[in-house]
C-alpha positions as CSV (number, residue, x, y, z in Angstrom):
1,X,77.6,77.4,24.6
2,X,74.1,76.1,24.0
3,X,70.6,76.6,25.0
4,X,68.7,73.3,25.3
5,X,65.0,73.0,25.4
6,X,63.3,70.0,27.0
7,X,59.9,68.7,26.9
8,X,58.7,65.6,28.9
9,X,56.0,63.1,28.1
10,X,54.4,61.3,31.2
11,X,53.5,57.7,30.3
12,X,51.2,57.6,33.4
13,X,52.9,54.5,35.0
14,X,56.0,56.3,36.5
15,X,57.9,56.1,33.3
16,X,58.7,59.4,31.2
17,X,60.1,60.2,27.8
18,X,62.1,63.3,27.4
19,X,62.7,65.3,24.3
20,X,65.7,67.6,24.1
21,X,66.8,69.9,21.3
22,X,69.5,72.6,20.9
23,X,72.3,70.7,22.4
24,X,73.6,68.2,19.9
25,X,74.0,68.3,16.1
26,X,72.9,71.9,15.7
27,X,74.2,72.2,12.0
28,X,71.3,69.8,11.0
29,X,68.1,71.4,9.9
30,X,66.5,69.8,12.9
31,X,68.0,67.5,15.8
32,X,66.6,66.1,19.0
33,X,67.6,63.6,21.5
34,X,64.8,61.5,22.8
35,X,65.3,59.5,26.1
36,X,63.5,57.0,27.9
37,X,65.2,55.5,31.0
38,X,68.8,54.8,29.8
39,X,67.9,54.5,26.3
40,X,68.6,57.6,24.0
41,X,68.1,58.3,20.3
42,X,69.6,61.0,18.3
43,X,67.5,62.1,15.4
44,X,68.4,64.6,12.8
45,X,66.8,65.8,9.6
46,X,68.5,67.6,6.8
47,X,66.7,68.7,3.6
48,X,68.2,70.2,0.4
49,X,67.1,74.0,-0.2
50,X,66.2,73.1,-3.8
51,X,64.8,70.3,-5.6
52,X,66.9,68.5,-8.3
53,X,65.8,69.0,-12.0
54,X,63.0,66.9,-13.3
55,X,62.3,65.4,-9.9
56,X,58.6,65.1,-9.3
57,X,58.3,63.0,-6.3
58,X,59.6,63.3,-2.6
59,X,63.2,61.7,-2.4
60,X,62.9,60.9,1.3
61,X,65.5,58.6,2.9
62,X,65.2,57.4,6.5
63,X,68.1,55.4,8.1
64,X,68.0,54.0,11.5
65,X,71.3,52.6,13.2
66,X,72.3,51.2,16.6
67,X,75.8,51.8,18.0
68,X,77.3,48.9,19.9
69,X,78.9,51.5,22.1
70,X,75.4,52.4,23.2
71,X,75.3,49.1,25.1
72,X,79.0,49.0,26.1
73,X,79.7,46.4,23.6
74,X,82.2,45.6,20.8
75,X,81.0,44.9,17.3
76,X,81.7,41.3,16.1
77,X,84.0,40.4,13.2
78,X,87.6,41.4,12.4
79,X,86.9,45.2,11.7
80,X,85.3,45.8,15.2
81,X,83.2,48.6,13.7
82,X,79.5,48.8,12.6
83,X,79.0,47.8,9.0
84,X,75.8,47.5,6.9
85,X,72.4,47.8,8.8
86,X,71.0,44.6,10.2
87,X,67.6,43.3,9.2
88,X,66.2,44.8,12.5
89,X,67.5,48.1,11.7
90,X,66.3,48.1,8.2
91,X,62.7,47.1,9.6
92,X,62.7,49.9,12.1
93,X,63.7,52.5,9.3
94,X,60.9,51.2,7.2
95,X,58.4,51.6,10.0
96,X,59.3,55.3,10.3
97,X,59.6,55.9,6.7
98,X,56.0,54.5,6.1
99,X,54.5,57.0,8.5
100,X,56.5,60.0,7.5
101,X,56.3,59.8,3.7
102,X,52.7,60.5,3.0
103,X,52.7,63.6,5.3
104,X,55.2,65.7,3.3
105,X,53.6,68.1,1.0
106,X,52.7,66.7,-2.5
107,X,54.7,69.4,-4.2
108,X,57.8,69.3,-2.1
109,X,60.6,67.4,-3.9
110,X,63.8,68.4,-2.1
111,X,66.0,65.6,-1.1
112,X,65.4,65.0,2.6
113,X,67.4,62.6,4.9
114,X,66.2,61.5,8.3
115,X,68.9,59.8,10.5
116,X,68.1,58.0,13.8
117,X,70.9,56.6,15.9
118,X,70.9,54.7,19.1
119,X,73.5,56.4,21.2
120,X,72.6,54.8,24.6
121,X,70.9,51.5,25.3
122,X,69.1,50.7,28.5
123,X,68.1,47.2,29.6
124,X,64.4,47.9,30.1
125,X,63.6,49.9,27.1
126,X,63.2,48.9,23.3
127,X,64.4,51.7,21.1
128,X,62.6,50.9,18.0
129,X,59.3,52.1,19.5
130,X,60.9,55.5,20.1
131,X,62.3,55.9,16.6
132,X,59.2,57.5,14.9
133,X,58.7,60.0,17.8
134,X,62.3,61.0,17.5
135,X,62.2,61.5,13.7
136,X,58.9,63.5,14.0
137,X,60.4,65.6,16.8
138,X,63.4,66.5,14.5
139,X,61.1,67.5,11.7
140,X,58.9,69.5,14.3
141,X,61.9,71.6,15.4
142,X,63.2,72.2,11.8
143,X,61.8,74.4,9.0
144,X,61.3,71.5,6.7
145,X,57.6,71.5,5.4
146,X,55.8,68.5,7.2
147,X,52.1,68.0,7.8
148,X,52.8,66.2,11.2
149,X,53.7,65.7,13.9
150,X,53.4,61.9,14.2
151,X,54.5,59.4,16.7
152,X,54.9,55.6,16.9
153,X,54.3,53.4,19.9
154,X,54.4,49.5,20.6
155,X,51.2,48.3,22.3
156,X,51.1,44.9,23.7
157,X,48.6,42.9,25.6
158,X,50.2,41.3,28.7
159,X,47.9,39.3,31.0
160,X,44.9,40.9,29.6
161,X,46.2,44.6,29.9
162,X,47.4,46.9,27.3
163,X,50.9,48.3,27.9
164,X,52.6,51.1,25.8
165,X,56.1,50.5,25.1
166,X,56.9,47.4,27.2
167,X,60.3,46.0,27.9
168,X,61.6,42.9,26.1
169,X,60.9,40.9,29.2
170,X,57.3,41.8,29.3
171,X,57.0,41.4,25.6
172,X,57.9,37.8,25.7
173,X,54.5,37.0,27.5
174,X,52.3,39.2,25.3
175,X,49.6,37.9,23.0
176,X,49.5,41.2,21.0
177,X,52.5,43.0,19.8
178,X,51.9,45.8,17.2
179,X,53.7,49.0,16.3
180,X,51.2,51.9,15.5
181,X,52.2,55.1,13.7
182,X,49.6,58.0,13.5
183,X,49.2,61.8,13.5
184,X,46.9,63.5,16.0
185,X,44.0,62.9,13.8
186,X,44.7,59.8,11.8
187,X,46.3,56.4,12.0
188,X,48.9,55.9,9.4
189,X,50.5,52.6,10.0
190,X,50.0,49.4,11.8
191,X,52.4,46.4,11.8
192,X,52.7,43.4,14.2
193,X,51.9,40.0,15.3
194,X,49.2,38.5,17.6
195,X,48.4,35.0,19.0
196,X,45.3,34.4,17.0
197,X,43.2,37.3,18.4
198,X,40.0,38.7,17.0
199,X,39.4,41.6,14.8
200,X,37.7,43.5,17.8
201,X,40.7,42.9,20.0
202,X,43.0,44.2,17.3
203,X,41.0,47.4,16.9
204,X,41.0,47.9,20.7
205,X,44.7,47.8,20.7
206,X,45.0,50.3,17.8
207,X,42.7,52.7,19.6
208,X,44.7,52.4,23.0
209,X,47.9,53.2,21.0
210,X,46.2,56.1,19.2
211,X,45.2,57.8,22.5
212,X,48.7,57.7,23.7
213,X,50.2,59.1,20.4
214,X,48.0,62.1,20.6
215,X,49.7,63.1,23.8
216,X,53.1,62.8,22.0
217,X,51.8,65.0,19.1
218,X,50.7,67.6,21.5
219,X,54.1,67.7,23.2
220,X,55.8,68.1,19.9
221,X,53.5,71.1,18.9
222,X,54.2,72.8,22.2
223,X,58.0,72.3,21.5
224,X,57.8,73.8,18.0
225,X,55.7,76.9,19.2
226,X,58.2,77.4,22.1
227,X,60.9,77.6,19.6
228,X,59.1,79.8,17.2
229,X,59.6,77.4,14.3
230,X,58.6,78.7,10.9
231,X,58.5,76.5,7.9
232,X,60.5,77.4,4.8
233,X,59.0,78.7,1.7
234,X,59.5,76.6,-1.5
235,X,58.5,76.1,-5.2
236,X,59.4,72.8,-6.6
237,X,56.8,72.4,-9.2
238,X,56.0,74.2,-12.4
239,X,52.5,73.5,-13.6
240,X,50.7,73.9,-16.9
241,X,46.9,74.0,-16.3
242,X,46.1,74.3,-19.8
243,X,48.0,71.1,-20.5
244,X,46.5,69.4,-17.5
245,X,43.1,70.3,-18.7
246,X,43.8,69.2,-22.3
247,X,45.2,65.8,-21.0
248,X,42.1,65.2,-19.0
249,X,39.9,66.2,-22.1
250,X,41.7,63.9,-24.6
251,X,42.5,60.9,-22.5
252,X,40.0,60.5,-19.5
253,X,37.3,58.5,-21.5
254,X,40.0,56.3,-23.2
255,X,41.5,55.6,-19.8
256,X,38.0,54.6,-18.5
257,X,37.1,52.5,-21.4
258,X,40.5,50.6,-21.1
259,X,39.8,50.1,-17.4
260,X,36.4,48.8,-18.3
261,X,38.0,46.3,-20.8
262,X,38.3,44.2,-17.7
263,X,41.2,42.2,-18.7
264,X,43.1,39.7,-16.4
265,X,46.3,40.2,-18.2
266,X,48.5,42.8,-16.3
267,X,51.0,43.3,-19.0
268,X,48.3,43.9,-21.6
269,X,46.6,46.3,-19.2
270,X,49.7,48.3,-18.6
271,X,50.7,48.5,-22.2
272,X,47.1,49.6,-23.2
273,X,47.3,52.5,-20.6
274,X,50.6,53.5,-21.8
275,X,49.5,53.7,-25.5
276,X,47.0,56.2,-24.6
277,X,49.8,58.5,-23.2
278,X,52.0,57.7,-26.2
279,X,49.3,58.5,-28.7
280,X,48.6,61.9,-26.9
281,X,52.2,62.7,-27.0
282,X,52.5,61.9,-30.7
283,X,49.4,63.9,-31.6
284,X,50.9,67.1,-30.0
285,X,54.4,66.9,-30.9
286,X,54.6,65.8,-34.5
287,X,53.2,67.4,-37.7
288,X,52.9,71.0,-38.9
289,X,51.1,72.2,-35.7
290,X,53.5,70.4,-33.3
291,X,53.8,71.9,-29.9
292,X,56.6,72.0,-27.4
293,X,55.4,70.1,-24.4
294,X,56.8,68.9,-21.1
295,X,56.7,65.0,-21.2
296,X,57.4,65.0,-17.3
297,X,54.2,67.0,-16.8
298,X,52.3,64.7,-19.2
299,X,53.3,61.7,-17.1
300,X,52.2,63.2,-13.8
301,X,48.9,64.6,-15.2
302,X,48.0,61.3,-16.9
303,X,48.9,59.4,-13.8
304,X,46.2,61.3,-12.2
305,X,43.7,60.4,-15.0
306,X,44.4,56.7,-14.8
307,X,43.8,56.8,-11.0
308,X,40.6,58.7,-11.4
309,X,39.3,56.4,-14.1
310,X,39.9,53.3,-12.1
311,X,38.5,54.8,-9.0
312,X,35.2,55.9,-10.5
313,X,34.8,52.7,-12.1
314,X,34.9,50.9,-8.7
315,X,33.1,53.4,-6.6
316,X,30.3,54.2,-9.2
317,X,30.0,50.8,-11.0
318,X,31.3,48.4,-8.3
319,X,33.6,46.8,-11.0
320,X,37.3,46.3,-10.7
321,X,40.1,46.4,-13.4
322,X,40.0,42.6,-13.9
323,X,36.0,42.5,-13.7
324,X,35.8,41.2,-10.2
325,X,33.5,42.5,-7.6
326,X,34.9,44.2,-4.5
327,X,34.8,41.0,-2.3
328,X,35.7,38.5,-5.0
329,X,39.0,36.6,-4.7
330,X,41.1,35.8,-7.8
331,X,41.4,32.3,-9.0
332,X,43.7,30.0,-6.9
333,X,45.6,26.8,-7.7
334,X,48.3,25.1,-5.8
335,X,50.5,22.0,-5.8
336,X,52.8,20.5,-3.0
337,X,55.9,18.2,-3.4
338,X,56.9,19.9,-6.6
339,X,60.7,20.1,-5.6
340,X,61.9,16.6,-4.8
341,X,65.1,17.7,-3.4
342,X,63.5,19.8,-0.7
343,X,62.2,18.6,2.6
344,X,58.9,20.4,1.7
345,X,57.7,22.4,-1.2
346,X,54.6,24.2,-2.7
347,X,53.4,26.3,-5.5
348,X,50.7,28.9,-4.6
349,X,49.3,30.9,-7.4
350,X,46.5,33.6,-7.1
351,X,45.7,35.3,-10.2
352,X,49.0,36.7,-11.6
353,X,50.9,36.3,-8.2
354,X,52.8,33.1,-7.7
355,X,55.1,31.9,-5.0
356,X,57.5,28.8,-5.3
357,X,58.3,27.9,-1.6
358,X,60.6,25.4,-0.2
359,X,61.1,24.2,3.4
360,X,64.4,22.9,5.0
361,X,64.4,21.2,8.3
362,X,67.9,21.5,10.0
363,X,69.5,20.7,13.4
364,X,70.4,23.0,16.2
365,X,73.8,23.6,14.3
366,X,71.6,25.5,11.7
367,X,70.2,28.0,14.3
368,X,70.5,31.7,13.3
369,X,72.7,33.5,15.8
370,X,71.5,37.1,16.5
371,X,74.0,39.5,17.7
372,X,72.5,42.9,17.6
373,X,73.0,45.8,19.9
374,X,69.7,45.4,21.7
375,X,68.9,41.8,20.8
376,X,71.0,38.8,21.3
377,X,69.8,35.2,20.9
378,X,69.0,32.4,18.5
379,X,66.3,32.1,15.9
380,X,64.8,28.6,15.1
381,X,62.4,29.8,12.5
382,X,63.6,31.5,9.5
383,X,61.7,32.8,6.3
384,X,63.6,34.5,3.4
385,X,61.6,36.2,0.6
386,X,63.0,36.8,-2.8
387,X,61.7,39.1,-5.5
388,X,63.5,38.7,-8.7
389,X,62.8,41.4,-11.3
390,X,61.6,38.8,-14.0
391,X,58.4,38.4,-11.5
392,X,57.2,41.7,-13.0
393,X,58.7,41.4,-16.5
394,X,61.7,43.7,-15.8
395,X,65.0,43.1,-17.7
396,X,67.1,43.6,-14.7
397,X,69.7,41.6,-12.7
398,X,69.3,41.7,-8.8
399,X,72.2,43.3,-6.9
400,X,71.8,42.3,-3.3
401,X,69.0,42.2,-1.1
402,X,66.4,45.0,-1.1
403,X,64.7,46.6,2.0
404,X,61.3,45.6,0.4
405,X,62.4,41.9,0.4
406,X,63.4,42.1,4.1
407,X,60.0,43.7,5.0
408,X,57.9,41.6,3.1
409,X,59.8,38.5,4.4
410,X,59.4,39.7,8.0
411,X,55.6,40.2,7.7
412,X,55.3,36.4,6.3
413,X,57.5,35.4,9.1
414,X,55.5,36.8,11.8
415,X,52.3,35.5,10.4
416,X,53.6,31.8,10.5
417,X,56.0,31.5,13.3
418,X,53.5,31.2,16.2
419,X,52.1,28.2,14.5
420,X,55.1,25.9,14.8
421,X,54.4,23.3,17.5
422,X,55.9,23.7,20.9
423,X,59.1,21.7,21.3
424,X,59.5,21.1,17.6
425,X,63.0,19.6,17.5
426,X,64.0,21.0,13.9
427,X,65.3,24.4,12.7
428,X,62.9,25.5,10.0
429,X,63.9,27.6,6.9
430,X,61.3,28.7,4.5
431,X,62.4,30.2,1.2
432,X,59.8,31.9,-1.0
433,X,60.8,32.8,-4.5
434,X,58.1,35.1,-6.2
435,X,57.9,34.0,-9.8
436,X,55.0,36.4,-10.8
437,X,53.7,39.4,-9.1
438,X,50.5,41.3,-9.5
439,X,49.5,42.3,-5.9
440,X,50.3,40.8,-2.5
441,X,53.2,38.5,-2.9
442,X,53.9,38.5,1.0
443,X,50.5,36.9,1.4
444,X,51.2,34.4,-1.3
445,X,54.3,33.5,0.7
446,X,52.2,32.9,3.8
447,X,49.9,30.5,2.0
448,X,52.8,28.7,0.1
449,X,54.6,28.5,3.4
450,X,51.7,26.8,5.1
451,X,51.3,24.3,2.2
452,X,55.2,23.5,2.1
453,X,55.4,23.1,6.0
454,X,52.4,20.6,5.8
455,X,54.2,18.9,2.9
456,X,57.3,18.6,5.1
457,X,55.4,16.8,7.8
458,X,55.3,19.6,10.3
459,X,52.3,19.4,12.6
460,X,51.1,23.0,12.7
461,X,49.0,24.2,15.5
462,X,46.7,25.4,12.7
463,X,47.1,26.2,9.0
464,X,47.5,30.0,8.1
465,X,46.3,31.9,5.1
466,X,46.8,35.6,4.2
467,X,45.1,38.4,2.2
468,X,45.8,42.0,1.1
469,X,43.0,44.4,1.4
470,X,42.7,47.8,-0.5
471,X,40.4,50.9,0.0
472,X,39.0,53.4,-2.4
473,X,37.6,56.6,-0.9
474,X,35.7,59.5,-2.7
475,X,36.9,62.9,-1.7
476,X,34.0,65.2,-0.8
477,X,31.6,62.4,0.1
478,X,31.3,59.4,2.5
479,X,31.4,56.9,-0.3
480,X,34.1,54.1,-0.1
481,X,34.9,50.6,-1.4
482,X,36.9,48.0,0.6
483,X,38.7,45.7,-1.8
484,X,39.5,42.0,-1.2
485,X,42.6,40.5,-2.7
486,X,44.0,43.8,-4.4
487,X,46.0,43.9,-7.6
488,X,49.3,45.8,-7.8
489,X,47.4,48.7,-9.6
490,X,44.9,48.8,-6.8
491,X,47.5,49.1,-4.3
492,X,49.5,51.8,-6.1
493,X,46.3,53.9,-7.0
494,X,44.3,53.2,-3.9
495,X,44.1,54.7,-0.5
496,X,45.1,51.8,1.7
497,X,47.1,48.7,1.7
498,X,46.1,46.2,4.6
499,X,47.5,42.8,4.9
500,X,46.1,40.3,7.3
501,X,47.2,36.7,8.2
502,X,45.4,34.3,10.4
503,X,43.9,31.0,11.3
504,X,40.4,29.8,11.7
505,X,40.9,30.9,15.4
506,X,42.1,34.4,14.9
507,X,44.7,37.0,13.5
508,X,48.4,36.0,13.5
509,X,50.0,39.2,11.9
510,X,49.0,42.4,10.0
511,X,50.5,45.3,8.2
512,X,48.5,48.4,7.3
513,X,49.4,51.5,5.4
514,X,46.9,54.3,5.1
515,X,47.5,56.9,2.4
516,X,44.5,59.4,3.2
517,X,43.3,61.3,6.0
518,X,40.5,60.7,8.2
519,X,40.0,57.0,7.7
520,X,37.4,56.0,10.5
521,X,37.5,53.0,12.7
522,X,34.2,52.0,10.9
523,X,36.1,51.7,7.6
524,X,38.9,49.6,9.3
525,X,36.4,47.4,11.0
526,X,34.7,46.6,7.7
527,X,38.0,45.9,6.1
528,X,39.0,43.4,8.8
529,X,35.7,41.7,8.7
530,X,35.8,41.4,4.9
531,X,39.5,40.2,5.2
532,X,38.3,37.5,7.6
533,X,35.9,36.3,5.0
534,X,38.6,36.4,2.3
535,X,41.1,34.5,4.6
536,X,38.7,31.8,5.0
537,X,38.0,31.3,1.4
538,X,41.6,31.2,0.8
539,X,42.3,28.7,3.5
540,X,39.7,26.4,2.0
541,X,41.5,26.4,-1.2
542,X,44.8,25.5,0.5
543,X,43.1,22.6,2.3
544,X,41.8,21.3,-0.9
545,X,45.5,20.7,-2.0
546,X,46.8,19.4,1.4
547,X,44.7,19.3,4.6
548,X,46.9,17.4,6.8
549,X,50.7,17.2,7.4
550,X,52.6,14.1,6.0
551,X,52.5,11.3,8.4
552,X,56.4,11.2,8.3
553,X,59.3,13.3,7.2
554,X,60.8,12.7,3.8
555,X,63.7,10.3,3.5
556,X,66.2,13.0,3.2
557,X,65.3,14.8,6.4
558,X,68.0,14.4,9.1
559,X,66.5,12.4,12.1
560,X,66.8,14.1,15.6
561,X,66.7,12.8,19.1
562,X,66.7,14.9,22.2
563,X,68.0,13.7,25.6
564,X,68.2,15.4,29.0
565,X,71.2,14.7,31.1
566,X,72.5,15.9,34.6
567,X,74.4,19.2,34.5
568,X,77.5,17.5,36.0
569,X,77.6,14.9,33.1
570,X,77.9,17.7,30.4
571,X,81.7,17.8,30.8
572,X,82.2,14.0,30.6
573,X,80.2,13.8,27.3
574,X,82.2,16.6,25.9
575,X,85.5,15.4,27.2
576,X,88.7,17.2,27.7
577,X,89.1,19.6,24.6
578,X,86.0,18.1,23.1
579,X,87.9,14.8,22.6
580,X,84.9,12.5,23.6
581,X,82.1,14.1,21.7
582,X,84.3,14.5,18.7
583,X,85.1,10.8,18.8
584,X,81.4,9.8,19.1
585,X,80.7,12.0,16.2
586,X,83.4,10.4,14.1
587,X,82.5,6.9,14.9
588,X,78.8,7.2,14.5
589,X,78.5,10.0,11.8
590,X,76.0,11.7,13.9
591,X,76.0,15.4,15.0
592,X,75.7,16.2,18.7
593,X,75.1,19.5,20.4
594,X,74.7,20.1,24.1
595,X,73.2,23.2,25.7
596,X,73.2,23.9,29.4
597,X,69.6,24.8,30.6
598,X,69.2,25.3,34.3
599,X,70.4,22.2,36.2
600,X,70.2,19.9,33.1
601,X,72.1,19.5,29.9
602,X,69.9,19.4,26.7
603,X,71.4,17.0,24.1
604,X,70.5,17.1,20.5
605,X,71.5,14.2,18.3
606,X,71.0,14.3,14.7
607,X,72.0,11.8,11.9
608,X,71.0,10.8,8.4
609,X,69.8,7.3,9.4
610,X,68.6,5.4,12.3
611,X,71.6,3.2,12.8
612,X,73.8,6.3,13.4
613,X,71.2,7.8,15.9
614,X,71.0,4.5,17.9
615,X,74.8,4.2,18.1
616,X,75.4,7.8,19.2
617,X,72.5,7.5,21.9
618,X,74.1,4.3,23.2
619,X,77.5,6.0,23.6
620,X,76.0,9.0,25.3
621,X,74.0,6.9,27.7
622,X,76.9,4.8,28.6
623,X,78.9,7.9,29.6
624,X,75.9,9.4,31.7
625,X,74.8,6.0,33.2
626,X,75.5,5.6,36.9
627,X,77.4,2.3,37.9
628,X,75.1,-0.1,39.8
629,X,76.3,-2.3,42.6
630,X,75.7,-6.0,41.7
631,X,75.5,-5.3,37.8
632,X,77.9,-7.1,35.5
633,X,79.8,-5.1,33.1
634,X,82.1,-5.8,30.0
635,X,85.1,-3.7,30.6
636,X,88.6,-3.0,29.1
637,X,91.9,-3.3,30.9
638,X,93.3,0.2,31.0
639,X,96.3,-0.3,33.1
640,X,98.0,-3.1,35.4
641,X,99.6,-2.5,38.6
642,X,101.2,-4.8,41.2
643,X,98.1,-5.0,43.2
644,X,95.7,-5.5,40.5
645,X,94.2,-3.7,37.4
646,X,92.1,-0.8,36.6
647,X,89.2,-1.7,34.4
648,X,87.0,0.8,32.3
649,X,83.5,-0.4,32.6
650,X,82.0,2.7,31.2
651,X,83.4,5.6,29.2
652,X,85.4,7.7,31.7
653,X,84.6,5.2,34.6
654,X,87.3,3.0,36.0
655,X,87.2,0.5,38.9
656,X,90.0,-1.4,40.7
657,X,90.0,-5.1,40.0
658,X,92.1,-6.2,43.0
659,X,94.7,-9.0,42.5
660,X,92.6,-11.1,44.9
661,X,89.4,-10.7,42.7
662,X,91.0,-11.8,39.5
663,X,90.7,-15.6,40.1
664,X,89.7,-18.0,42.8
665,X,93.4,-19.3,42.7
666,X,96.2,-17.1,44.0
667,X,97.7,-14.7,41.5
668,X,101.2,-13.5,42.1
669,X,101.4,-11.2,39.1
670,X,98.3,-9.7,37.4
671,X,100.3,-9.5,34.0
672,X,100.4,-13.4,34.0
673,X,96.5,-13.4,33.5
674,X,95.6,-9.8,32.0
675,X,97.1,-7.7,29.4
676,X,96.2,-4.0,28.6
677,X,93.4,-3.8,26.1
678,X,91.8,-7.1,27.1
679,X,87.9,-7.1,27.3
680,X,86.8,-9.0,30.4
681,X,83.6,-9.3,32.4
682,X,83.5,-8.1,35.9
683,X,80.9,-7.4,38.6
684,X,80.7,-4.2,40.6
685,X,81.0,-5.1,44.2
686,X,81.0,-1.7,45.9
687,X,81.1,2.0,45.3
688,X,83.1,3.9,48.1
689,X,80.6,6.6,49.5
690,X,83.4,9.0,50.1
691,X,85.6,8.6,47.2
692,X,83.4,7.2,44.6
693,X,85.9,4.6,43.8
694,X,84.6,1.4,42.3
695,X,85.5,-2.1,43.5
696,X,85.3,-4.9,40.9
697,X,85.5,-8.6,41.0
698,X,86.2,-11.0,38.1
699,X,86.4,-14.3,40.1
700,X,82.8,-14.2,41.3
701,X,81.8,-14.7,37.7
702,X,84.0,-17.7,37.5
703,X,83.2,-21.3,38.4
704,X,84.1,-21.8,42.2
705,X,86.5,-24.9,42.7
706,X,85.1,-27.5,44.8
707,X,86.1,-27.2,48.4
708,X,86.9,-23.5,48.1
709,X,85.4,-21.3,50.9
710,X,82.6,-19.1,49.9
711,X,82.2,-15.2,50.1
712,X,82.4,-12.3,48.0
713,X,85.1,-9.7,48.0
714,X,88.5,-9.8,49.6
715,X,88.4,-13.7,49.5
716,X,85.1,-14.1,51.3
717,X,82.8,-14.9,48.3
718,X,79.4,-16.5,48.7
719,X,78.5,-19.7,47.1
720,X,76.8,-18.6,43.9
721,X,75.6,-22.1,43.0
722,X,75.5,-23.3,39.4
723,X,76.1,-20.6,36.8
724,X,73.0,-19.8,34.8
725,X,73.0,-20.6,31.2
726,X,72.8,-16.9,30.1
727,X,73.1,-13.7,32.0
728,X,73.2,-10.2,31.1
729,X,76.5,-8.2,31.0
730,X,76.6,-4.4,30.4
731,X,78.9,-3.1,27.9
732,X,78.9,0.8,27.6
733,X,75.0,0.6,27.7
734,X,74.5,-2.5,25.6
735,X,73.5,-5.9,26.8
736,X,75.5,-9.0,26.0
737,X,74.8,-12.7,26.6
738,X,77.4,-14.7,28.8
739,X,78.2,-18.3,27.9
740,X,78.9,-21.2,30.2
741,X,82.5,-21.7,31.2
742,X,84.6,-23.8,28.8
743,X,82.1,-23.3,26.0
C-alpha cells in the first residue's frame, strides 16, 4: 500500500495545479506527479551516493519525454514506439536544466538524473510550462541537496492582459510568449518571443510571472516540511588551502597582466592564460625540490584566479579583455550574395564570431510536418544552426546534432519568424553555419539571417538585429557592470548571459540565464536599455550592407502562384486517384498542391519558369470554369451514339450534341460526319437546371443555307445573319479565333 500526499496550487481563475507524491516511482530518490486539468507529468530524481573520481563539476542530466499514449495516439513510423527526443522535447529539457543547474551546491559532484515524462495529455494545457515545477518538486521531496525550490511558468499577454500557463488556443493570439524560471528570491531564466514589444512591457511580464512562481515555491516548501525531508550529507571535494593560497600568490598578478594585454586574438589570449598555469606546474613539479601536487586542484584554483582577474579589471578599470569599454560593440563587416547557388546568402562577422548563412525558398511540398504528442501542424519557416568544432579551433569531427545547436537555432528562429510578411507564398529555410565563434553566435545568426533574407528578395516587415549582453557583479558591494556584445570568456566567467533580438519597433525574442543570486530589476532594466542601443548600432551596420530587399527573386527561385477555387471543384481538379492533377503536372512540369480551407480549396502552383506556370494555371482554370450559355467552345468528340455525340468542352465537362444540331442538313448517321477524337467548335445552348446536362449545337456556327427556316435548337434556329470575320472560341480556358467558312 502507499500513502500519497497532495498539495494544490490555486491559479486564481478556477484552474488548479496538484502535486502528488508517495504513489508512483517510490524507489527513486524523489518522485512526484504534477497534474493540471487532464495533463499529468511524472518527475523523478536519482542521485548517486558518491561522486566519481576526479569529477569537479556537477554531472547533471535533465531529460523530458512525451508519451504518445498520453494523448491516446500511436507513434508514427514502422516501429510504433517512441524513439529519440524531438526538438521540442530537447528544448523543454534545456529550459529546466538551465534553472536547476546553478542551484546545486558548488561542491556537490554526484551524478544526478532528473527525468520528466508526460503521462497524460489534456487538450487545454501545455505541459512544457509544468516541467520545471515537476522537476523541482521531485527534488524537494528527495534528500538530494538543492538550493531551491524553483518553478517555471509561461506568461502570455492576450488582448492586453497577462495570463499564466495559457492554452495553445489562447497562445495563438498572444503578443508576448515567454517562459520564466525563478526561485522565491531570484529570476534564473527567461526565454521567449514577442511581437515587437518594449523593454518595459517585457519587464512587466517577468514580474507578473515571478509573483506566481513565489506561490509555487511556498507550496513545495510546505510539502517538504510535511514529509520531514532531510538532505543527505556528502563530502565530494578535497581541498588544499595552502595550495590555493600559493596559486593566488604566484599567478594572480600574471593573470591580471595577461588580461590587461588587451589582445583581440582569442587563441593567443587562451594560450597566454594557459602558459601561466603550465609554468606554475613546472615550477613545483620539477627539480630537486619537486612537490607532489594535485593538477586537478591547480586547474580549479587557477580558474578562480582567471575569473577574478578579469572581473577586477572590468569593475575597477572599466576595461575588458579586448580593450573595449562596457558599451562598445566589436568591429562588424558583412557581405551578401556570397553563395551564387543559394536563393539568398550573407556573411556576418562581428569580432571573432562569424556566420555564413543561406536562404532557400521552397514550395508547399517543402513544409515541415510536425507530429508530436501535444503539437501537430506544419511549419513554413525553418532555421537550422550548425556549430562545427573548427569554429573554435577544435580537432574534432561532429557526430550528430547537439542540444546546444537545437537551442541556439530555436532562439534565432523565434527572433526572426514574426517578421516574415503575411501571406508569403514560399517556405523559407535558413541555414546558419558558424565558421568562427567567440561569443554570441546565435545573435550573429539573427543578423546574417536578416541580411540573407533581404538578399533573397523577402520583403520583411522590418529587419532584425541581435546582441548578447553580460554582467559582472561585485560580491559584498553594489558595484556592477553591464557588458554589451560579450566575448566567450565574458560569458563563461560572468554572471549573466542575456540575448535580445528586435527591430526598430521593439523586442522579438529574448533568452536570459542568470548565474548569481539577488539580481535586481534595476540591473535587468539597465541591461535591456543598453541592449537596445547595441541592437540599433548593429542594425545600422547591417543596413549599410543591404538596406532593402532585392526587387525580384533570383533566377533559380521557383515561381509560385496561388488560386482559390470552390470546395466542390477540388475533386475534379484532383481527378479519380489523382489522375487529372498528375497529368497536369506531367504535361506542364509544374507542381500543384491543394489544401481544403473552409468552403474553398487553396491551390498552390509552382514551376521553374513562367511558361510552365501559365500552362498549369490555364489547365486548372479550365477545370473549375462554369460553362456559360451562349459561349462557343472548342471541344473533343468523346463518344458517338445513334442520336448524336458527346463533346468534352472542358476537362470533365461533356455535353450532348444532338444529331439534329450537327448540321443544317439532315444527318442519318452521326459517324458519317464525326469521329471520336475530332476537335470541333460548338455553342452551349442550354444547361438543364435539374440535371445540369449541357445541350450543344454545331450547326448554329455554320452558314445557314438559303431558304432554310430560322431558329436555334431542335431545328428552330434564328437567323444569325452574316458570320463575323473573327469570333472568340473557348478551348479549355484559352481563346481561339474562328475563320470564315471555306477558308
